[in-house]
Backbone bond lengths (Angstrom), bond angles and torsions (degrees), N, CA, C in turn:
res aa  C-N    CA-C-N  psi(-1)  N-CA   C-N-CA  omega(-1)  CA-C   N-CA-C  phi
1 M - - - 1.434 - - 1.524 107.51 -
2 K 1.295 115.28 140.01 1.456 119.59 -178.61 1.532 109.98 -67.00
3 K 1.323 115.38 141.27 1.466 121.49 -175.72 1.524 112.30 -59.86
4 W 1.329 117.04 -41.11 1.462 118.71 -177.42 1.518 111.28 -66.49
5 L 1.338 117.05 -35.92 1.460 120.51 178.50 1.524 109.95 -69.24
6 Q 1.321 116.57 -40.75 1.456 121.54 178.96 1.528 110.46 -62.29
7 K 1.331 116.82 -46.02 1.461 120.76 179.34 1.526 111.38 -64.38
8 T 1.321 116.61 -38.80 1.462 120.78 178.42 1.519 110.88 -62.82
9 L 1.325 117.15 -43.04 1.467 120.88 179.07 1.534 111.55 -65.35
10 V 1.302 116.93 -40.13 1.463 120.53 178.66 1.519 110.39 -62.81
11 I 1.309 117.08 -46.05 1.472 121.16 179.90 1.520 110.54 -64.99
12 T 1.332 117.65 -41.97 1.458 121.75 -179.70 1.528 110.91 -62.37
13 V 1.324 117.37 -45.81 1.465 120.69 178.83 1.519 110.46 -63.29
14 A 1.322 117.39 -41.29 1.462 120.90 179.49 1.531 110.95 -63.79
15 L 1.322 117.55 -42.05 1.466 120.74 179.88 1.529 111.63 -69.55
16 L 1.324 117.43 -43.08 1.461 120.81 -177.68 1.528 112.44 -67.86
17 T 1.287 117.62 -31.27 1.469 120.23 -178.27 1.525 111.72 -101.07
18 F 1.319 117.49 9.24 1.458 123.85 -179.75 1.528 111.38 55.77
19 G 1.314 116.46 31.40 1.451 121.21 176.47 1.520 114.47 79.66
20 L 1.350 118.35 2.62 1.461 120.23 -179.60 1.522 112.45 -72.62
21 I 1.311 116.48 -32.65 1.454 120.94 179.37 1.521 107.75 -114.51
22 T 1.305 115.42 120.39 1.454 118.97 176.85 1.516 108.60 -98.88
23 P 1.304 118.25 139.69 1.459 119.95 -179.91 1.520 111.25 -63.57
24 N 1.303 116.35 135.85 1.459 122.07 179.63 1.521 108.54 -80.61
25 H 1.316 117.37 123.75 1.454 120.71 -176.41 1.517 112.52 -71.01
26 E 1.344 117.78 -18.28 1.458 120.60 176.35 1.526 110.70 -64.82
27 I 1.325 116.26 -29.68 1.471 120.24 177.91 1.523 109.33 -61.73
28 W 1.337 116.21 -44.71 1.461 119.55 -178.16 1.532 110.45 -67.02
29 D 1.332 116.23 -39.71 1.464 119.56 178.65 1.517 111.41 -62.44
30 S 1.340 116.37 -42.77 1.466 118.69 -179.56 1.526 111.26 -68.47
31 L 1.338 117.28 -34.35 1.469 119.44 176.28 1.523 110.95 -65.30
32 D 1.330 115.86 -43.78 1.466 119.68 178.98 1.520 110.72 -63.71
33 N 1.340 117.61 -42.43 1.460 121.49 -179.60 1.519 111.71 -67.04
34 S 1.337 117.27 -39.60 1.462 119.02 -178.80 1.525 111.02 -68.10
35 Q 1.339 117.22 -34.25 1.451 119.23 177.01 1.522 111.05 -69.61
36 A 1.334 116.91 -35.45 1.460 120.34 179.84 1.524 111.41 -72.76
37 N 1.335 117.47 -28.13 1.465 121.41 -175.65 1.528 113.11 -92.22
38 N 1.320 119.00 -5.37 1.462 120.24 -178.87 1.521 110.87 -59.11
39 G 1.327 114.76 128.82 1.452 119.78 175.63 1.508 115.05 87.33
40 S 1.326 119.28 -6.41 1.461 118.93 179.96 1.521 108.85 -105.38
41 Q 1.326 116.51 115.56 1.451 121.54 -176.84 1.514 111.57 -75.27
42 G 1.280 119.99 -30.83 1.453 122.98 -179.86 1.520 111.68 -59.74
43 S 1.329 117.96 -40.36 1.448 120.32 -179.30 1.523 110.87 -72.94
44 N 1.326 118.88 -28.62 1.452 120.53 177.51 1.516 111.00 -66.05
45 I 1.292 118.01 -36.34 1.453 121.53 179.57 1.523 109.32 -67.71
46 E 1.316 118.08 -42.71 1.453 121.15 -178.75 1.515 111.80 -70.15
47 S 1.328 118.84 -28.39 1.444 120.41 -175.25 1.515 112.63 -76.87
48 N 1.329 120.17 -12.10 1.444 121.13 178.96 1.521 110.54 -128.97
49 P 1.340 117.74 82.84 1.453 120.66 -177.61 1.525 113.24 -65.17
50 T 1.348 118.65 -23.79 1.456 119.95 179.25 1.514 110.25 -60.60
51 E 1.335 117.51 -45.46 1.456 120.49 178.92 1.518 110.38 -64.10
52 Q 1.316 117.12 -39.02 1.457 120.20 -179.64 1.518 110.31 -63.42
53 V 1.339 118.99 -43.52 1.455 122.18 178.69 1.520 109.66 -65.18
54 S 1.337 117.73 -42.13 1.458 120.54 178.71 1.516 110.65 -60.21
55 T 1.308 117.18 -42.14 1.453 120.54 179.79 1.521 110.97 -65.12
56 I 1.326 117.07 -42.85 1.461 120.41 178.91 1.518 110.47 -61.01
57 V 1.321 116.42 -44.92 1.458 120.27 -178.95 1.517 110.25 -65.98
58 E 1.327 116.01 -42.65 1.458 119.88 179.12 1.520 110.29 -60.18
59 D 1.332 117.79 -45.19 1.459 121.17 -179.83 1.524 112.01 -65.07
60 S 1.335 117.60 -38.52 1.457 119.65 -177.04 1.519 111.03 -68.03
61 F 1.325 117.55 -32.95 1.457 119.18 178.30 1.517 111.04 -80.97
62 A 1.314 116.82 -36.01 1.460 119.95 -178.05 1.523 111.12 -69.74
63 N 1.347 117.48 -35.63 1.456 120.89 -177.34 1.521 113.07 -92.94
64 G 1.349 116.71 -0.09 1.455 120.00 -176.45 1.519 111.70 -67.88
65 D 1.344 114.69 161.17 1.451 119.26 176.15 1.525 108.75 -70.23
66 N 1.295 116.16 179.51 1.456 121.07 -177.46 1.524 112.32 -85.22
67 N 1.318 118.88 21.04 1.456 119.29 177.01 1.524 109.46 -78.06
68 D 1.338 115.77 159.83 1.462 121.39 -172.68 1.517 113.56 -77.42
69 T 1.311 119.10 -20.34 1.453 120.72 -177.25 1.523 110.22 -93.87
70 P 1.329 117.09 120.46 1.463 120.10 179.64 1.525 110.97 -74.57
71 D 1.310 115.58 156.04 1.460 121.60 177.36 1.526 108.03 -86.77
72 L 1.322 116.38 106.38 1.466 121.66 -177.61 1.525 112.26 -95.99
73 E 1.319 117.24 7.14 1.454 121.92 -175.78 1.538 113.32 -55.12
74 P 1.338 120.22 -44.25 1.472 118.69 179.90 1.528 112.98 -61.23
75 I 1.315 117.64 -38.90 1.463 120.57 178.44 1.529 110.26 -68.27
76 L 1.327 117.50 -41.41 1.466 121.08 -179.06 1.527 111.51 -65.42
77 V 1.317 116.62 -39.71 1.473 120.60 177.75 1.528 109.78 -65.31
78 A 1.327 116.62 -44.30 1.470 120.27 179.33 1.532 110.69 -64.97
79 A 1.335 117.37 -35.80 1.462 121.06 179.06 1.530 110.75 -63.71
80 K 1.322 116.54 -45.54 1.464 119.96 179.12 1.530 110.43 -64.06
81 E 1.325 116.43 -40.25 1.467 120.78 179.56 1.528 110.79 -62.18
82 Q 1.339 117.73 -42.62 1.463 120.94 179.55 1.523 111.29 -66.28
83 A 1.340 116.93 -35.29 1.470 120.11 178.17 1.527 110.18 -63.53
84 Y 1.331 117.45 -44.25 1.467 119.71 -179.08 1.526 112.03 -71.72
85 I 1.324 117.37 -28.52 1.469 119.48 172.80 1.522 109.10 -64.74
86 K 1.329 116.30 -43.39 1.471 121.55 178.41 1.531 111.16 -59.69
87 F 1.345 117.00 -44.16 1.457 120.19 -178.07 1.523 111.99 -63.30
88 G 1.301 117.13 -39.00 1.455 120.62 -178.05 1.523 111.39 73.97
89 P 1.329 117.20 173.80 1.466 120.82 -174.79 1.529 114.42 -72.39
90 R 1.334 118.53 -15.17 1.467 119.48 -179.35 1.525 112.43 -90.13
91 I 1.317 117.89 -32.66 1.460 121.08 -176.49 1.526 111.01 -93.22
92 A 1.316 117.60 -38.55 1.472 122.02 -174.02 1.531 113.61 -54.10
93 P 1.333 120.44 -47.82 1.469 118.34 -177.68 1.530 113.30 -62.17
94 V 1.325 116.74 -27.98 1.457 120.66 -176.19 1.530 111.44 -79.49
95 I 1.337 118.17 -40.09 1.462 119.92 -172.89 1.529 113.93 -108.59
96 S 1.318 119.06 -0.66 1.467 120.86 -172.66 1.531 113.53 -61.15
97 D 1.334 118.04 -39.14 1.468 119.62 -179.34 1.526 111.27 -63.32
98 E 1.329 116.02 -48.30 1.466 119.44 179.04 1.519 111.33 -66.53
99 F 1.325 117.52 -36.38 1.461 120.45 178.09 1.526 110.07 -61.54
100 E 1.326 116.19 -44.75 1.475 120.78 -178.59 1.526 112.13 -65.02
101 T 1.326 117.50 -36.41 1.468 119.70 -175.03 1.527 113.35 -91.58
102 K 1.349 118.19 -37.46 1.458 120.67 -174.41 1.524 113.89 -98.26
103 I 1.322 117.67 -45.27 1.461 121.39 -168.83 1.518 112.20 -93.28
104 Y 1.323 117.75 -48.75 1.467 120.18 -173.10 1.531 113.61 -61.27
105 P 1.336 120.56 -40.23 1.476 118.29 176.63 1.533 112.85 -60.26
106 K 1.328 117.09 -37.76 1.469 120.44 177.45 1.523 110.55 -69.16
107 L 1.337 115.90 -39.55 1.460 120.76 177.92 1.535 110.34 -60.85
108 E 1.330 116.61 -44.48 1.468 120.80 176.68 1.518 111.46 -58.97
109 E 1.321 115.61 -44.87 1.466 120.89 -178.63 1.522 111.07 -61.75
110 V 1.325 117.08 -43.53 1.468 121.43 179.74 1.523 110.53 -63.67
111 I 1.330 116.59 -44.33 1.466 120.03 178.80 1.523 110.23 -61.09
112 E 1.321 116.76 -46.45 1.465 119.90 -179.41 1.521 111.74 -62.67
113 L 1.339 117.27 -44.29 1.466 120.24 179.49 1.524 111.91 -63.05
114 T 1.317 116.00 -41.70 1.463 120.00 -178.21 1.520 111.72 -69.81
115 L 1.323 116.60 -45.34 1.462 119.59 -173.52 1.523 113.09 -78.52
116 T 1.321 118.41 -27.38 1.465 118.99 178.80 1.523 111.65 -73.05
117 R 1.333 117.89 -14.23 1.466 120.89 175.22 1.527 112.38 -80.46
118 L 1.323 116.67 -11.22 1.462 120.42 -179.13 1.523 110.81 -80.03
119 D 1.328 115.76 155.49 1.463 119.41 175.62 1.524 109.29 -75.72
120 S 1.311 116.58 164.52 1.468 121.01 -173.81 1.529 112.37 -63.91
121 D 1.323 118.03 -31.52 1.470 119.97 178.83 1.523 111.23 -67.09
122 S 1.333 117.42 -40.18 1.468 120.54 178.71 1.521 111.25 -67.88
123 L 1.325 116.72 -34.14 1.459 120.71 -179.32 1.525 112.36 -67.46
124 K 1.308 116.74 -23.69 1.472 119.89 -177.75 1.522 112.04 -70.25
125 Y 1.316 117.23 -24.02 1.459 120.22 -171.46 1.528 112.06 -125.31
126 L 1.293 117.33 50.72 1.457 121.02 177.08 1.520 110.31 -83.89
127 A 1.322 115.62 146.91 1.464 121.27 177.18 1.519 108.21 -134.77
128 I 1.308 116.02 149.71 1.465 121.38 176.71 1.520 107.66 -124.09
129 S 1.333 115.78 134.35 1.464 119.27 -178.23 1.520 109.50 -65.19
130 N 1.320 115.47 151.90 1.464 119.03 -173.45 1.514 113.91 -120.31
131 Q 1.323 117.69 15.82 1.462 119.15 179.58 1.525 110.28 -134.29
132 P 1.341 117.85 89.32 1.459 118.83 174.93 1.527 109.73 -63.79
133 S 1.326 116.02 149.31 1.462 118.68 -178.70 1.521 110.46 -79.51
134 G 1.307 115.70 150.49 1.453 122.50 -179.53 1.518 111.69 -100.69
135 E 1.328 115.54 -155.58 1.459 122.56 -177.20 1.526 109.50 54.99
136 Y 1.331 117.30 -125.86 1.464 121.44 176.03 1.526 110.93 -116.88
137 N 1.322 117.38 22.03 1.461 121.96 178.96 1.529 110.31 -74.77
138 E 1.338 116.54 159.40 1.455 121.11 -168.62 1.528 115.77 -88.84
139 K 1.289 119.50 -30.67 1.469 121.85 -167.52 1.530 113.41 -60.09
140 I 1.352 114.83 128.10 1.462 120.65 170.12 1.519 107.80 -99.00
141 F 1.334 117.08 -60.88 1.460 121.74 176.55 1.517 109.44 -161.75
142 N 1.333 115.37 161.84 1.449 123.09 174.58 1.519 108.18 -122.96
143 I 1.317 116.74 142.85 1.460 121.55 171.83 1.519 105.99 -106.94
144 S 1.329 115.89 127.06 1.457 120.10 -174.47 1.518 111.57 -133.50
145 N 1.316 114.75 166.33 1.446 122.01 173.60 1.525 106.42 -76.41
146 G 1.314 116.98 120.31 1.463 120.95 -174.77 1.516 114.44 -65.72
147 T 1.329 118.22 -25.94 1.469 119.50 -178.69 1.520 111.49 -85.60
148 S 1.331 118.18 -44.28 1.466 120.39 -177.70 1.527 111.67 -88.68
149 G 1.327 116.61 -23.43 1.463 120.18 -178.40 1.521 113.30 81.25
150 K 1.326 118.73 1.12 1.464 121.53 -178.99 1.524 110.18 -79.14
151 D 1.333 114.75 133.89 1.462 119.99 179.09 1.522 110.22 -68.55
152 L 1.331 115.70 141.21 1.462 122.18 174.91 1.521 110.68 -100.99
153 I 1.330 115.44 -39.00 1.457 121.04 -177.62 1.527 108.22 -153.13
154 R 1.332 115.86 141.89 1.461 121.99 -179.17 1.523 108.84 -124.40
155 F 1.326 116.28 128.87 1.463 121.59 179.04 1.519 109.47 -107.52
156 H 1.339 115.69 130.54 1.456 122.30 -176.76 1.523 110.47 -131.49
157 V 1.316 115.63 160.72 1.467 122.31 169.79 1.522 107.14 -137.09
158 R 1.319 115.22 128.82 1.457 121.24 -176.93 1.526 108.75 -113.81
159 T 1.321 116.32 138.49 1.461 121.58 174.97 1.525 107.73 -88.94
160 E 1.323 116.06 120.22 1.465 120.87 -178.84 1.521 110.05 -116.49
161 K 1.333 115.36 136.76 1.466 120.02 173.75 1.522 107.42 -105.29
162 R 1.321 114.89 116.20 1.462 120.55 179.80 1.522 108.66 -103.30
163 P 1.332 116.78 127.20 1.465 119.96 -178.26 1.527 111.95 -56.75
164 Q 1.297 115.73 139.01 1.463 124.42 177.99 1.535 113.62 70.02
165 E 1.336 118.54 -8.97 1.467 120.91 -176.73 1.524 112.55 -110.45
166 G 1.329 116.64 -47.43 1.451 120.97 -177.13 1.513 111.40 124.48
167 F 1.331 115.73 -154.52 1.455 121.67 -174.47 1.528 111.28 -100.89
168 Y 1.324 115.05 139.22 1.455 122.91 176.97 1.513 108.95 -127.59
169 Y 1.325 115.34 151.15 1.463 121.27 169.83 1.519 107.28 -101.75
170 N 1.333 116.32 119.13 1.458 121.99 179.42 1.525 108.52 -101.28
171 F 1.331 116.41 110.87 1.460 122.64 178.48 1.527 108.33 -90.40
172 H 1.325 116.27 129.44 1.454 120.72 -179.52 1.521 110.06 -151.76
173 Y 1.323 116.38 172.51 1.460 120.63 179.16 1.519 109.99 -141.83
174 H 1.324 115.28 162.04 1.462 123.84 177.45 1.526 107.00 -127.27
175 T 1.325 116.91 145.57 1.461 120.31 -179.72 1.520 111.00 -119.60
176 A 1.315 115.54 157.19 1.464 121.23 177.81 1.521 110.76 -70.43
177 E 1.328 117.93 -21.33 1.463 121.45 -178.07 1.520 112.23 -59.89
178 D 1.350 117.90 -35.58 1.466 120.23 177.55 1.536 111.32 -110.80
179 N 1.314 115.25 23.98 1.474 122.81 178.57 1.532 111.49 60.35
180 F 1.345 117.37 34.85 1.462 125.10 174.54 1.530 113.10 61.36
181 V 1.323 117.81 28.66 1.456 121.49 -178.25 1.525 111.69 -88.03
182 A 1.329 117.64 -50.52 1.467 121.40 -173.72 1.525 111.65 -78.40
183 H 1.338 114.67 145.10 1.466 122.01 172.23 1.526 107.36 -92.12
184 H 1.324 116.85 120.44 1.458 122.10 175.29 1.524 106.28 -105.27
185 S 1.316 116.57 111.45 1.460 121.08 -172.46 1.527 112.21 -76.55
186 L 1.342 115.18 138.84 1.455 122.12 172.93 1.522 111.02 -102.68
187 G 1.325 116.74 -23.79 1.452 120.90 179.63 1.516 111.90 143.81
188 D 1.328 114.79 173.65 1.463 122.19 -179.02 1.522 109.97 -123.27
189 I 1.326 115.15 148.13 1.464 121.89 173.38 1.527 107.33 -126.65
190 Y 1.326 115.79 127.97 1.458 121.38 179.91 1.528 109.60 -76.49
191 W 1.347 116.36 134.82 1.454 121.25 176.17 1.530 109.34 -95.24
192 S 1.308 117.76 -77.02 1.467 124.38 175.52 1.523 106.90 179.94
193 K 1.319 116.51 -173.14 1.470 119.37 176.82 1.521 111.12 -82.17
194 N 1.314 116.99 -14.54 1.463 121.60 177.89 1.524 110.19 -81.67
195 T 1.329 115.64 150.54 1.461 120.57 179.09 1.526 109.63 -64.04
196 P 1.344 117.70 128.36 1.467 119.64 -179.42 1.527 111.62 -73.41
197 P 1.330 117.00 157.62 1.467 119.16 177.09 1.527 110.93 -70.40
198 K 1.309 115.84 167.19 1.470 120.73 177.76 1.519 109.51 -71.31
199 W 1.332 115.63 155.31 1.470 120.77 177.10 1.529 109.72 -63.57
200 L 1.294 115.70 152.83 1.462 125.34 178.52 1.524 112.65 70.57
201 S 1.342 117.30 2.91 1.467 118.41 -177.29 1.512 111.65 -92.37
Protein backbone atom coordinates (compact mmCIF):
# COMPACT_ATOMS: atom_id res chain seq x y z
CA MET A 1 0.00 0.00 0.00
CA LYS A 2 1.31 3.41 -0.85
CA LYS A 3 2.65 5.34 2.14
CA TRP A 4 0.62 8.48 1.46
CA LEU A 5 -2.62 6.49 1.30
CA GLN A 6 -1.74 4.65 4.50
CA LYS A 7 -0.96 7.90 6.32
CA THR A 8 -4.17 9.48 5.03
CA LEU A 9 -6.24 6.56 6.32
CA VAL A 10 -4.56 6.69 9.73
CA ILE A 11 -5.22 10.42 10.07
CA THR A 12 -8.82 10.04 8.85
CA VAL A 13 -9.58 7.27 11.36
CA ALA A 14 -7.96 9.28 14.16
CA LEU A 15 -9.99 12.39 13.30
CA LEU A 16 -13.30 10.55 12.84
CA THR A 17 -13.01 8.68 16.12
CA PHE A 18 -11.57 11.66 18.03
CA GLY A 19 -8.48 9.61 18.78
CA LEU A 20 -10.39 6.93 20.73
CA ILE A 21 -9.54 4.21 18.25
CA THR A 22 -6.01 3.99 17.02
CA PRO A 23 -5.34 2.04 13.85
CA ASN A 24 -3.76 -1.34 14.51
CA HIS A 25 -0.45 -1.57 12.68
CA GLU A 26 -0.84 -5.35 12.31
CA ILE A 27 -3.61 -4.62 9.80
CA TRP A 28 -1.16 -2.75 7.58
CA ASP A 29 1.44 -5.51 7.90
CA SER A 30 -1.06 -8.18 6.93
CA LEU A 31 -2.23 -6.10 3.95
CA ASP A 32 1.35 -5.64 2.78
CA ASN A 33 2.10 -9.36 3.25
CA SER A 34 -1.05 -10.49 1.46
CA GLN A 35 -0.23 -8.30 -1.53
CA ALA A 36 3.32 -9.66 -1.63
CA ASN A 37 2.10 -13.28 -1.38
CA ASN A 38 -0.58 -13.09 -4.10
CA GLY A 39 -0.04 -15.75 -6.71
CA SER A 40 2.70 -17.67 -4.91
CA GLN A 41 1.59 -21.14 -3.87
CA GLY A 42 4.72 -21.92 -1.86
CA SER A 43 3.95 -19.20 0.67
CA ASN A 44 0.36 -20.41 1.05
CA ILE A 45 1.59 -23.81 2.15
CA GLU A 46 3.94 -22.31 4.73
CA SER A 47 1.31 -19.94 6.10
CA ASN A 48 -0.98 -22.77 7.24
CA PRO A 49 0.99 -25.40 9.16
CA THR A 50 -2.22 -27.13 10.31
CA GLU A 51 -2.95 -28.26 6.76
CA GLN A 52 0.65 -29.34 6.31
CA VAL A 53 0.54 -31.49 9.48
CA SER A 54 -2.81 -32.96 8.43
CA THR A 55 -1.39 -33.88 5.05
CA ILE A 56 1.69 -35.47 6.61
CA VAL A 57 -0.44 -37.51 8.99
CA GLU A 58 -2.83 -38.49 6.23
CA ASP A 59 0.06 -39.65 4.02
CA SER A 60 1.75 -41.60 6.82
CA PHE A 61 -1.40 -43.58 7.53
CA ALA A 62 -2.37 -44.04 3.91
CA ASN A 63 1.09 -45.31 2.91
CA GLY A 64 1.62 -47.39 6.04
CA ASP A 65 1.98 -51.14 5.99
CA ASN A 66 -0.91 -53.35 6.97
CA ASN A 67 0.20 -53.60 10.59
CA ASP A 68 -2.28 -52.66 13.31
CA THR A 69 -0.23 -49.91 14.94
CA PRO A 70 -0.41 -46.55 13.17
CA ASP A 71 2.65 -44.35 12.79
CA LEU A 72 2.00 -41.42 15.12
CA GLU A 73 5.45 -39.90 14.66
CA PRO A 74 4.27 -36.84 12.64
CA ILE A 75 1.74 -35.90 15.33
CA LEU A 76 4.28 -36.43 18.13
CA VAL A 77 6.89 -34.28 16.39
CA ALA A 78 4.32 -31.52 15.79
CA ALA A 79 3.20 -31.76 19.43
CA LYS A 80 6.74 -31.24 20.73
CA GLU A 81 7.25 -28.35 18.29
CA GLN A 82 4.06 -26.62 19.50
CA ALA A 83 5.14 -27.05 23.14
CA TYR A 84 8.47 -25.32 22.48
CA ILE A 85 6.74 -22.55 20.55
CA LYS A 86 4.52 -22.03 23.61
CA PHE A 87 7.53 -21.90 25.95
CA GLY A 88 9.30 -19.27 23.89
CA PRO A 89 13.00 -18.40 24.15
CA ARG A 90 12.81 -17.23 27.78
CA ILE A 91 11.08 -20.24 29.35
CA ALA A 92 12.33 -23.11 27.15
CA PRO A 93 16.00 -23.09 28.26
CA VAL A 94 14.97 -23.23 31.92
CA ILE A 95 12.41 -26.06 31.79
CA SER A 96 13.40 -28.04 28.67
CA ASP A 97 15.36 -30.76 30.51
CA GLU A 98 12.53 -31.52 32.92
CA PHE A 99 9.98 -31.28 30.12
CA GLU A 100 11.91 -33.85 28.06
CA THR A 101 12.30 -36.30 30.95
CA LYS A 102 9.10 -35.87 33.01
CA ILE A 103 6.33 -34.41 30.85
CA TYR A 104 6.95 -35.33 27.21
CA PRO A 105 7.05 -39.14 27.73
CA LYS A 106 3.65 -38.94 29.46
CA LEU A 107 2.34 -36.65 26.73
CA GLU A 108 3.44 -39.18 24.09
CA GLU A 109 1.76 -41.99 25.99
CA VAL A 110 -1.53 -40.08 26.27
CA ILE A 111 -1.50 -39.24 22.56
CA GLU A 112 -0.79 -42.85 21.62
CA LEU A 113 -3.49 -44.22 23.94
CA THR A 114 -6.08 -41.74 22.70
CA LEU A 115 -5.35 -42.03 19.00
CA THR A 116 -4.96 -45.81 18.84
CA ARG A 117 -8.58 -46.09 20.04
CA LEU A 118 -9.75 -44.31 16.89
CA ASP A 119 -10.85 -46.15 13.77
CA SER A 120 -8.56 -46.11 10.74
CA ASP A 121 -10.70 -43.57 8.86
CA SER A 122 -10.44 -41.03 11.70
CA LEU A 123 -6.69 -41.57 11.93
CA LYS A 124 -6.25 -40.56 8.30
CA TYR A 125 -7.40 -37.01 8.92
CA LEU A 126 -5.86 -35.82 12.16
CA ALA A 127 -4.95 -32.17 12.64
CA ILE A 128 -2.98 -30.37 15.32
CA SER A 129 -3.56 -26.73 16.17
CA ASN A 130 -0.69 -24.43 15.31
CA GLN A 131 -1.17 -21.41 17.54
CA PRO A 132 -0.40 -21.87 21.23
CA SER A 133 -1.89 -19.13 23.38
CA GLY A 134 0.32 -16.43 24.84
CA GLU A 135 0.17 -14.23 27.93
CA TYR A 136 -0.77 -16.51 30.85
CA ASN A 137 -3.36 -18.57 28.95
CA GLU A 138 -3.20 -22.36 29.17
CA LYS A 139 -3.53 -23.78 25.65
CA ILE A 140 -0.51 -25.56 24.16
CA PHE A 141 -2.22 -27.44 21.31
CA ASN A 142 -5.32 -29.42 20.40
CA ILE A 143 -5.49 -32.59 18.34
CA SER A 144 -8.68 -32.74 16.31
CA ASN A 145 -10.45 -34.66 13.61
CA GLY A 146 -9.44 -32.88 10.42
CA THR A 147 -12.75 -33.48 8.62
CA SER A 148 -15.23 -32.59 11.38
CA GLY A 149 -12.99 -30.12 13.19
CA LYS A 150 -13.99 -31.56 16.59
CA ASP A 151 -11.24 -31.66 19.19
CA LEU A 152 -10.20 -35.09 20.44
CA ILE A 153 -7.71 -34.01 23.09
CA ARG A 154 -6.51 -30.65 24.43
CA PHE A 155 -3.12 -30.10 26.08
CA HIS A 156 -2.69 -27.20 28.50
CA VAL A 157 -0.13 -25.80 30.93
CA ARG A 158 -1.21 -23.66 33.85
CA THR A 159 1.01 -21.35 35.90
CA GLU A 160 0.32 -21.95 39.59
CA LYS A 161 1.55 -19.92 42.54
CA ARG A 162 1.87 -22.08 45.62
CA PRO A 163 2.25 -20.26 48.94
CA GLN A 164 5.69 -20.54 50.53
CA GLU A 165 6.97 -22.54 47.51
CA GLY A 166 6.82 -20.36 44.41
CA PHE A 167 5.60 -20.86 40.86
CA TYR A 168 4.97 -24.19 39.14
CA TYR A 169 3.91 -25.13 35.64
CA ASN A 170 1.11 -27.70 35.79
CA PHE A 171 0.88 -29.70 32.55
CA HIS A 172 -2.48 -31.38 32.00
CA TYR A 173 -4.90 -32.45 29.28
CA HIS A 174 -8.64 -32.70 28.63
CA THR A 175 -10.38 -35.34 26.51
CA ALA A 176 -13.56 -35.37 24.46
CA GLU A 177 -14.64 -38.52 26.33
CA ASP A 178 -15.66 -36.45 29.38
CA ASN A 179 -16.54 -33.34 27.35
CA PHE A 180 -13.22 -31.65 28.34
CA VAL A 181 -14.31 -31.22 31.97
CA ALA A 182 -11.73 -33.19 33.98
CA HIS A 183 -8.09 -32.19 34.35
CA HIS A 184 -5.81 -35.17 33.72
CA SER A 185 -2.42 -34.25 35.15
CA LEU A 186 0.83 -34.94 33.31
CA GLY A 187 3.07 -33.42 35.97
CA ASP A 188 4.50 -30.22 37.40
CA ILE A 189 7.72 -28.32 36.76
CA TYR A 190 9.03 -25.85 39.33
CA TRP A 191 9.91 -22.39 38.01
CA SER A 192 11.13 -20.31 40.99
CA LYS A 193 9.77 -17.88 43.56
CA ASN A 194 9.94 -15.09 40.98
CA THR A 195 7.02 -14.44 38.66
CA PRO A 196 7.59 -16.34 35.39
CA PRO A 197 7.53 -14.54 32.04
CA LYS A 198 4.50 -14.71 29.76
CA TRP A 199 4.19 -17.56 27.27
CA LEU A 200 5.65 -17.05 23.80
CA SER A 201 8.00 -14.38 25.16
